[in-house]
C-alpha positions in Angstrom: -9.4 -10.8 -11.3 -6.2 -12.1 -12.8 -3.2 -12.7 -10.6 -0.8 -12.7 -13.6 2.7 -11.6 -13.0 3.7 -9.3 -15.9 7.3 -9.4 -17.2 8.8 -6.0 -17.8 11.6 -5.1 -20.2 13.4 -1.7 -19.9 14.9 0.0 -22.8 17.4 2.6 -21.5 18.9 1.3 -18.2 20.2 4.6 -16.8 19.3 6.6 -13.7 15.5 6.8 -14.1 15.3 3.1 -15.0 17.2 2.3 -11.8 14.6 4.3 -9.9 11.8 2.3 -11.4 13.6 -0.9 -10.6 13.8 0.2 -6.9 10.0 0.9 -6.9 9.4 -2.6 -8.2 11.6 -4.0 -5.4 9.8 -2.0 -2.7 6.1 -2.5 -3.7 3.8 -5.5 -3.8 3.2 -5.3 -7.5 2.4 -7.9 -10.1 5.3 -6.8 -12.3 8.8 -8.2 -12.4 11.8 -6.9 -14.3 13.0 -9.6 -16.7 15.6 -7.8 -18.7 17.0 -4.6 -20.2 18.6 -3.2 -23.3 20.9 -0.2 -23.3 23.4 1.1 -25.8 26.0 1.6 -23.0 27.9 -1.7 -22.4 28.5 -0.7 -18.7 24.8 -0.5 -18.1 24.3 -3.8 -19.8 26.9 -5.3 -17.5 25.2 -3.8 -14.4 22.0 -5.4 -15.5 23.7 -8.8 -15.8 25.3 -8.4 -12.4 21.8 -7.7 -10.9 20.6 -11.0 -12.4 18.6 -9.6 -15.4 18.8 -10.6 -19.0 20.9 -8.1 -21.0 19.4 -8.3 -24.5 21.9 -8.0 -27.3 19.6 -5.6 -29.2 16.3 -3.6 -28.8 14.8 -6.0 -31.3 15.7 -9.0 -29.2 13.9 -7.6 -26.2 10.9 -6.7 -28.3 10.8 -10.1 -29.8 10.9 -12.0 -26.5 7.4 -13.4 -26.1 7.7 -13.4 -22.3 8.0 -9.6 -22.2 4.5 -8.2 -21.6 5.4 -4.5 -20.9 8.2 -2.3 -22.2 9.3 0.7 -20.2 10.9 3.3 -22.4 13.5 5.2 -20.3 15.7 6.6 -23.0 16.3 10.2 -23.9 13.2 12.0 -25.0 14.2 12.2 -28.7 14.2 8.4 -28.9 10.9 7.7 -27.3 8.6 7.9 -30.4 10.4 5.2 -32.5 10.9 2.8 -29.6 7.3 3.2 -28.3 5.9 2.5 -31.8 8.2 -0.5 -32.3 7.1 -1.9 -28.9 3.4 -1.4 -29.7 3.9 -3.1 -33.1 5.5 -6.0 -31.2 2.3 -6.3 -29.2 3.7 -5.0 -25.9 2.1 -2.7 -23.4 4.2 0.5 -23.2 5.1 2.9 -20.4 7.1 5.9 -21.4 9.3 7.6 -18.9 8.8 11.2 -20.2 6.6 12.8 -22.8 7.5 12.0 -26.4 9.1 14.9 -28.2 9.3 15.6 -31.9 
């Protein structure tokens, strides 16, 4: 069994992403939050203050070879495109809510 620690990138660092971060802090899991991307500069600043990388773009996060998993925590109408882009980048994908059309 592998003991690899997986690096997580979150796209959409709002309320639900914060809840996921707390779960990572409270559990003995093999996932660590490496960085985030959000369109809101205040959320990006909050991520930096918490010690995470604040990627300058979604593409920069997806192109980071150290990111293994992408958590899509944006509004539902954005999920499909982001999830497809992350899969094309070779990442594992977790989607916060169901994809909508």
